[in-house]
C-alpha positions in Angstrom: -84.8 -47.2 -37.7 -81.6 -47.8 -39.7 -78.8 -45.3 -39.1 -78.9 -44.1 -42.7 -82.6 -43.8 -43.4 -82.3 -40.4 -45.1 -85.9 -40.0 -46.0 -86.9 -40.1 -42.3 -84.2 -37.8 -41.1 -83.6 -35.0 -43.6 -84.7 -31.4 -43.1 -85.2 -31.2 -39.3 -88.0 -29.1 -38.1 -86.1 -26.7 -35.9 -86.4 -23.4 -37.8 -83.7 -21.6 -39.7 -81.1 -18.9 -39.0 -79.4 -16.8 -41.7 -80.9 -19.0 -44.4 -79.7 -22.4 -42.9 -81.1 -24.8 -40.3 -80.5 -23.7 -36.7 -78.9 -27.0 -35.8 -76.3 -26.5 -38.5 -74.9 -23.5 -36.6 -74.6 -25.6 -33.4 -72.7 -28.2 -35.4 -70.5 -25.5 -36.8 -69.7 -24.2 -33.3 -68.7 -27.7 -32.3 -66.6 -28.0 -35.4 -64.7 -24.8 -34.5 -63.7 -26.0 -31.1 -63.0 -29.6 -32.1 -60.6 -28.2 -34.7 -59.2 -25.6 -32.2 -58.2 -28.6 -30.0 -56.8 -30.6 -32.9 -54.9 -27.9 -34.7 -53.9 -26.4 -31.4 -51.6 -29.2 -30.4 -50.9 -30.3 -34.0 -49.1 -27.0 -34.5 -46.3 -27.9 -32.1 -46.6 -31.7 -31.9 -43.6 -32.7 -34.0 -41.2 -30.1 -32.5 -42.4 -31.0 -29.0 -41.8 -34.7 -29.5 -38.3 -34.0 -30.8 -37.5 -31.8 -27.9 -39.2 -33.7 -25.1 -38.5 -37.4 -26.0 -35.6 -37.5 -28.6 -33.3 -34.7 -27.4 -30.6 -37.2 -26.5 -30.3 -38.3 -30.1 -28.3 -36.5 -32.9 -30.4 -33.8 -34.4 -31.1 -35.6 -37.7 -32.3 -38.7 -35.9 -34.4 -36.7 -33.4 -36.1 -34.9 -36.3 -36.6 -38.2 -38.2 -38.1 -39.9 -35.1 -40.4 -37.0 -34.4 -41.6 -36.9 -38.1 -42.3 -40.6 -38.1 -44.2 -40.5 -34.8 -46.2 -37.5 -36.0 -47.0 -39.3 -39.3 -48.0 -42.4 -37.3 -50.4 -40.4 -35.2 -51.9 -38.8 -38.3 -52.1 -42.1 -40.1 -54.1 -43.8 -37.4 -56.1 -40.7 -36.7 -57.6 -40.8 -40.1 -57.3 -44.5 -40.9 -59.4 -45.5 -37.8 -62.3 -43.3 -39.0 -63.3 -46.2 -41.2 -64.0 -48.2 -38.0 -65.7 -45.2 -36.5 -67.9 -44.9 -39.5 -68.9 -48.6 -39.2 -69.7 -48.1 -35.5 -71.8 -45.0 -36.3 -73.7 -46.8 -39.0 -74.2 -50.2 -37.3 -73.8 -49.9 -33.5 -74.3 -46.5 -31.9 -75.9 -44.3 -34.5 -74.4 -41.1 -35.8 -75.4 -38.8 -32.9 -74.4 -41.2 -30.1 -71.1 -41.9 -31.8 -70.3 -38.2 -32.1 -71.3 -37.5 -28.5 -69.1 -40.3 -27.1 -66.2 -39.1 -29.3 -66.3 -35.6 -27.9 -66.3 -36.7 -24.3 -63.5 -39.2 -24.7 -61.2 -36.7 -26.4 -61.0 -34.4 -23.4 -59.2 -36.8 -21.0 -57.0 -37.9 -23.9 -55.9 -34.3 -24.5 -55.1 -33.8 -20.8 -53.2 -37.1 -20.8 -50.8 -35.8 -23.5 -49.3 -33.4 -20.9 -47.7 -36.5 -19.4 -44.0 -36.0 -18.9 -43.2 -39.6 -19.8 -43.0 -40.9 -23.4 -45.1 -43.9 -22.6 -47.9 -41.8 -21.0 -47.8 -39.4 -23.9 -48.0 -42.0 -26.6 -50.9 -43.8 -24.8 -52.8 -40.5 -24.5 -52.1 -39.8 -28.2 -53.5 -43.3 -29.0 -56.6 -42.6 -26.8 -57.2 -39.4 -28.8 -56.8 -41.3 -32.1 -59.5 -43.8 -31.1 -61.9 -41.2 -29.8 -61.5 -39.0 -32.9 -62.3 -42.1 -35.0 -65.8 -42.0 -33.7 -66.1 -38.3 -34.7 -66.7 -39.1 -38.4 -70.5 -38.5 -38.1 -69.9 -34.8 -37.5 -69.2 -34.4 -41.3 -72.2 -36.5 -42.2 -74.6 -34.7 -39.8 -73.9 -31.4 -41.6 -75.6 -32.8 -44.7 -78.4 -34.5 -42.6 -79.8 -31.0 -41.9 -80.9 -30.7 -45.5 -83.2 -32.6 -47.8 -81.5 -34.5 -50.6 -82.5 -32.0 -53.2 -81.9 -28.9 -51.1 -79.7 -26.4 -53.0 -78.3 -25.0 -49.8 -76.5 -28.3 -49.0 -73.2 -27.4 -50.8 -73.2 -24.0 -49.1 -73.6 -25.8 -45.8 -70.5 -27.8 -46.4 -68.7 -24.6 -47.4 -69.6 -23.1 -44.0 -68.4 -26.3 -42.4 -65.1 -25.9 -44.2 -64.8 -22.3 -43.0 -65.6 -23.5 -39.4 -62.8 -26.0 -39.6 -60.3 -23.4 -40.7 -61.4 -20.7 -38.3 -60.7 -23.1 -35.4 -57.4 -24.1 -37.2 -56.5 -20.4 -37.6 -56.9 -19.2 -34.0 -55.5 -22.4 -32.4 -51.7 -22.0 -33.1 -51.8 -18.4 -31.7 -53.3 -19.6 -28.4 -52.1 -23.1 -27.8 -48.7 -22.9 -29.5 -47.3 -19.4 -29.9 -48.8 -18.0 -26.6 -49.3 -20.7 -24.0 -47.0 -23.4 -25.4 -44.0 -21.1 -26.2 -44.3 -19.1 -23.0 -45.4 -21.6 -20.4 -44.4 -24.9 -21.9 -46.0 -27.0 -24.6 -47.5 -29.3 -22.1 -49.9 -26.5 -21.1 -50.8 -26.2 -24.8 -52.5 -29.6 -24.5 -54.5 -28.3 -21.5 -55.6 -25.3 -23.6 -56.7 -27.6 -26.4 -58.7 -29.7 -23.9 -60.4 -26.5 -22.6 -61.6 -25.7 -26.1 -62.8 -29.2 -26.6 -64.8 -29.1 -23.4 -66.6 -25.9 -24.6 -67.6 -27.5 -27.9 -68.7 -30.7 -26.1 -71.0 -28.9 -23.6 -72.8 -27.0 -26.4 -73.3 -30.3 -28.3 -74.6 -32.0 -25.2 -77.1 -29.2 -24.8 -78.6 -29.6 -28.3 -77.8 -33.1 -29.5 -81.2 -34.6 -28.8 -82.8 -32.4 -31.5 -80.4 -33.5 -34.2 -81.8 -35.7 -37.1 -81.2 -39.3 -36.2 -80.7 -38.8 -32.5 -83.2 -41.6 -31.8 -81.8 -44.0 -34.4 -81.2 -47.6 -33.4 -78.9 -49.3 -36.0 -79.1 -53.0 -36.7 -76.5 -54.0 -34.0 -77.6 -51.5 -31.4 -78.3 -52.9 -28.0 -78.8 -51.5 -24.5 -75.2 -52.2 -23.7 -73.8 -50.9 -27.0 -72.3 -47.7 -25.5 -70.3 -49.3 -22.6 -69.2 -52.0 -25.0 -67.7 -49.4 -27.4 -66.0 -47.6 -24.5 -64.5 -50.9 -23.3 -63.3 -51.6 -26.8 -61.7 -48.2 -27.1 -59.8 -48.7 -23.8 -58.7 -52.2 -24.9 -57.3 -50.8 -28.1 -55.2 -48.0 -26.6 -52.1 -50.1 -26.0 -52.1 -51.8 -29.5 -52.7 -48.4 -31.1 -49.9 -46.8 -29.1 -47.5 -49.7 -30.2 -48.4 -49.1 -33.8 -47.4 -45.5 -33.5 -44.2 -46.5 -31.8 -43.2 -48.9 -34.7 -43.6 -47.1 -38.0 -42.7 -50.1 -40.2 -45.4 -52.2 -38.7 -47.9 -49.4 -39.0 -46.9 -48.9 -42.7 -47.9 -52.5 -43.6 -51.0 -52.4 -41.4 -52.3 -49.3 -43.1 -52.0 -50.7 -46.6 -53.5 -54.0 -45.4 -56.5 -52.0 -44.1 -56.7 -50.1 -47.4 -56.9 -53.4 -49.2 -59.7 -54.6 -46.9 -61.6 -51.4 -47.5 -61.3 -51.7 -51.3 -62.3 -55.3 -51.1 -65.4 -54.5 -49.0 -66.7 -52.0 -51.5 -66.0 -54.4 -54.4 -68.0 -57.2 -52.7 -70.7 -54.7 -51.7 -71.0 -53.5 -55.2 -71.1 -57.0 -56.7 -73.8 -58.0 -54.2 -75.9 -54.9 -55.0 -75.7 -55.6 -58.8 -76.2 -51.9 -59.7 -74.0 -51.0 -62.7 -74.3 -47.3 -62.2 -73.3 -47.5 -58.6 -70.4 -49.8 -59.5 -69.1 -47.2 -61.9 -69.5 -44.4 -59.3 -67.4 -46.4 -56.9 -64.7 -46.8 -59.5 -64.8 -43.0 -60.0 -64.6 -42.5 -56.2 -61.6 -44.8 -56.0 -59.8 -42.8 -58.7 -60.5 -39.6 -56.9 -59.4 -41.3 -53.7 -55.9 -41.8 -55.3 -55.7 -38.1 -56.2 -56.7 -37.2 -52.6 -53.9 -39.4 -51.2 -51.3 -37.8 -53.5 -52.4 -34.3 -52.7 -52.4 -34.7 -48.9 -49.1 -36.6 -48.9 -47.6 -33.4 -50.2 -49.7 -30.9 -48.3 -49.4 -32.6 -44.8 -45.7 -31.9 -44.7 -46.8 -28.5 -43.5 -47.0 -29.7 -39.8 -43.9 -32.0 -39.9 -41.0 -31.3 -42.3 -42.1 -27.8 -43.1 -42.5 -27.0 -39.4 -38.9 -27.9 -38.8 -37.9 -26.1 -42.0 -39.7 -23.0 -40.7 -37.9 -23.3 -37.4 -34.4 -23.8 -38.7 -34.2 -22.3 -42.2 -36.8 -19.6 -42.6 -36.3 -16.0 -41.6 -38.9 -14.7 -39.1 -41.7 -12.4 -40.3 -41.9 -8.7 -39.2 -38.3 -8.7 -37.9 -39.2 -11.3 -35.3 -42.1 -9.5 -33.6 -45.8 -9.7 -33.9 -48.1 -7.2 -32.0 -45.3 -6.7 -29.5 -44.8 -10.5 -29.0 -41.8 -12.4 -30.1 -42.4 -14.2 -33.5 -42.7 -18.0 -33.1 -42.3 -20.3 -36.0 -45.5 -22.2 -35.1 -47.5 -19.2 -36.3 -46.8 -20.4 -39.8 -49.3 -23.1 -39.0 -52.0 -20.5 -39.1 -51.2 -19.4 -42.6 -53.1 -22.2 -44.4 -56.4 -21.8 -42.4 -56.1 -18.0 -42.8 -55.8 -18.3 -46.5 -58.8 -20.6 -46.6 -60.9 -18.1 -44.6 -59.9 -15.3 -47.1 -60.1 -17.2 -50.4 -62.9 -19.7 -49.8 -65.7 -17.2 -50.3 -64.1 -16.1 -53.6 -63.7 -19.7 -54.7 -67.3 -20.4 -53.8 -68.4 -17.5 -56.1 -65.9 -18.5 -58.8 -67.3 -22.0 -59.5 -70.9 -20.7 -60.2 -69.5 -17.9 -62.3 -67.4 -20.4 -64.4 -70.5 -22.6 -64.6 -72.7 -19.8 -66.0 -70.0 -19.2 -68.6 -69.8 -22.9 -69.3 -66.1 -23.1 -68.5 -66.3 -24.6 -65.0 -63.8 -27.5 -64.7 -65.2 -30.9 -64.0 -64.5 -32.4 -60.6 -61.6 -34.7 -61.7 -60.0 -31.7 -63.4 -60.3 -29.7 -60.2 -58.4 -32.5 -58.5 -55.7 -32.2 -61.1 -55.5 -28.4 -60.5 -55.2 -29.0 -56.8 -52.3 -31.4 -57.3 -50.6 -29.0 -59.8 -50.8 -26.1 -57.4 -49.3 -27.9 -54.4 -46.5 -29.2 -56.5 -45.7 -25.7 -57.8 -45.6 -24.4 -54.2 -42.7 -26.8 -53.5 -41.2 -25.6 -56.7 -41.0 -22.1 -55.1 -39.2 -23.4 -52.1 -36.8 -25.4 -54.2 -36.0 -22.3 -56.3 -35.6 -20.2 -53.1 -33.1 -22.7 -51.6 -31.2 -23.0 -54.9 -31.1 -19.3 -55.9 -32.5 -16.9 -53.2 -30.8 -17.9 -49.9 -30.1 -15.0 -47.6 -26.6 -14.2 -46.2 -27.3 -16.3 -43.1 -28.2 -19.3 -45.2 -32.0 -19.0 -44.6 -34.7 -18.2 -47.0 -37.2 -15.3 -46.8 -40.5 -16.0 -45.1 -42.4 -14.9 -48.3 -41.3 -18.1 -50.1 -42.9 -20.3 -47.4 -46.0 -18.1 -47.5 -46.3 -18.6 -51.3 -45.9 -22.4 -50.8 -48.8 -22.4 -48.3 -50.9 -20.1 -50.6 -50.5 -22.5 -53.5 -51.3 -25.5 -51.3 -54.4 -23.7 -49.9 -55.8 -22.7 -53.3 -55.2 -26.3 -54.4 -57.0 -27.6 -51.3 -60.0 -25.3 -52.0 -60.2 -26.8 -55.5 -60.2 -30.3 -54.2 -61.2 -30.9 -50.5 -64.6 -29.1 -50.0 -65.9 -30.7 -53.2 -64.8 -34.1 -52.0 -66.9 -33.8 -48.8 -70.1 -33.1 -50.8 -69.2 -35.7 -53.4 -69.3 -38.6 -50.9 -73.0 -38.3 -50.3 -73.6 -38.2 -54.1 -71.4 -41.1 -55.2 -71.7 -43.5 -52.3 -74.7 -45.8 -51.8 -77.2 -44.3 -49.3 -76.7 -47.1 -46.8 -72.9 -46.7 -46.8 -72.5 -42.9 -46.5 -70.8 -42.9 -43.1 -68.6 -45.8 -44.1 -67.7 -44.1 -47.4 -66.9 -40.8 -45.5 -64.7 -42.8 -43.2 -63.0 -44.3 -46.3 -62.4 -40.8 -47.6 -60.8 -39.8 -44.3 -58.9 -43.1 -44.4 -57.2 -41.8 -47.6 -55.9 -38.9 -45.5 -54.5 -41.5 -43.1 -52.6 -43.1 -46.0 -51.3 -39.7 -46.9 -50.0 -39.1 -43.4 -48.0 -42.4 -43.8 -46.6 -41.3 -47.1 -45.8 -37.8 -45.8 -43.9 -39.3 -42.9 -41.7 -41.2 -45.3 -41.2 -38.0 -47.4 -40.4 -36.0 -44.3 -37.8 -38.6 -43.2 -36.0 -38.1 -46.5 -35.2 -34.5 -45.5 -32.8 -35.8 -42.8 -31.7 -39.0 -44.6 -28.0 -40.0 -44.2 -27.7 -37.7 -41.1 -28.4 -34.5 -43.0 -29.5 -31.6 -40.9 -28.9 -28.7 -43.3 -31.1 -27.0 -45.9 -29.7 -29.3 -48.7 -31.8 -32.2 -47.6 -35.0 -30.1 -48.1 -33.8 -28.9 -51.5 -33.5 -32.4 -52.8 -37.0 -33.4 -51.5 -38.7 -30.2 -52.7 -37.3 -30.8 -56.3 -38.8 -34.3 -56.4 -42.1 -33.1 -55.0 -42.3 -30.6 -57.8 -41.5 -33.2 -60.6 -43.7 -35.9 -59.2 -46.6 -33.6 -58.3 -46.7 -32.1 -61.8 -46.6 -35.5 -63.4 -49.6 -36.9 -61.3 -51.6 -33.7 -61.9 -51.2 -34.0 -65.7 -52.6 -37.5 -65.6 -55.8 -36.3 -63.9 -56.1 -33.2 -66.2 -55.9 -35.4 -69.2 -58.1 -38.3 -68.1 -60.8 -36.2 -66.5 -63.4 -36.8 -69.3 -63.2 -40.6 -68.7 -63.6 -40.3 -65.0 -66.7 -38.0 -65.5 -68.4 -40.7 -67.5 -68.0 -43.1 -64.6 -69.8 -40.6 -62.3 -73.0 -40.9 -64.3 -74.3 -37.3 -64.0 -72.9 -36.6 -60.5 -71.3 -33.2 -60.3 
């Protein structure tokens, strides 16, 4: 059976719970703990790298190197999902690919506790390669529903909530508690423990998932060990790419060109005019996605250092009797999503009933506009609202995160569901990998933007003021382009909403 034979795999017969297939809830549990592991160490990754491996450099250079390594990690993490999607579609099948991914990430997380820079980077590379095989998790959410099941979009909303629940609790446990008090290396161990919990639950139920017995066109008896060996062989090259940002930069854009060329050739071979137009629409939305996340992803790199050095602590430096830690700002975005996502889910149908629901490209424009305005708040705070000690009030950073979050809710959940509708049925995992690849390109761009905050040896708040001003101007300009051209993009989508 082909890995993407939707007709044979939709709507699994395993009963329902709270109005959704039971296996969806298992996948949501796995999603929580995978994201707990990822966001747990991501919350302190850039500051840890600066402290552990670049402390001998001047502060501006240490921050710049940490930002670039963090960006390289994120770039490869998402860029390699395109290869993971291909492996899932053509070699292992979606369920086997996800299973292998979960098991491989556990030793990679433990390896990040290595005290040497080489050991740390190699473990980081192993995590990147393992996570690349994780792309079917997103696809399998939709596999639990028939193509015309009205619950499908709600299932992806629950998936998005699961992502952010894991992302919300992780900084408290892995960074602000274990990392800050016992050393950040133990934060990696805590992340691995969460990953193990999710993996064990998946192992228990994975055989019942739709597509568990699929045998893609290149599947052989030795496919699994072959993929494992390939991952091991790629650890050193992947680690070297992270260590050399300039090489990675050109590699990423080369891969992006290959990806676009693949879909162009595939569309030409298919000869389907409607599908060709839909791929053009997907590409245009892909550009908006890159621009949005290039600005938003600064939250874990440049904004993390900004929070540490230039933002006054919340609640007079104490939270529930514990000292306030700047990494707790990393929980703000997922908390806002947990609070506002249900309201946004109700808002779109209400707007639709009143015939004022913005079309999808316009929602992308709204998302871009909001994230840009968030940086405008920080720029204004630095220029006009500095406290006597030269810092800015915490509420200004909270407003920035709020704007980014609402923008994300206008853009990201819709993008997940849109892939299955705009992509050809036999290229769904690959297209989803391409969508995540866009986030990888965004990480590369965000690394370059973050490096600008410490350009020319700047370590003060002035470097951030200059960058935030340009993010405001550039973000608003790009948003206006999508707000204005939305009707033309909608025509290319041929009825997909």
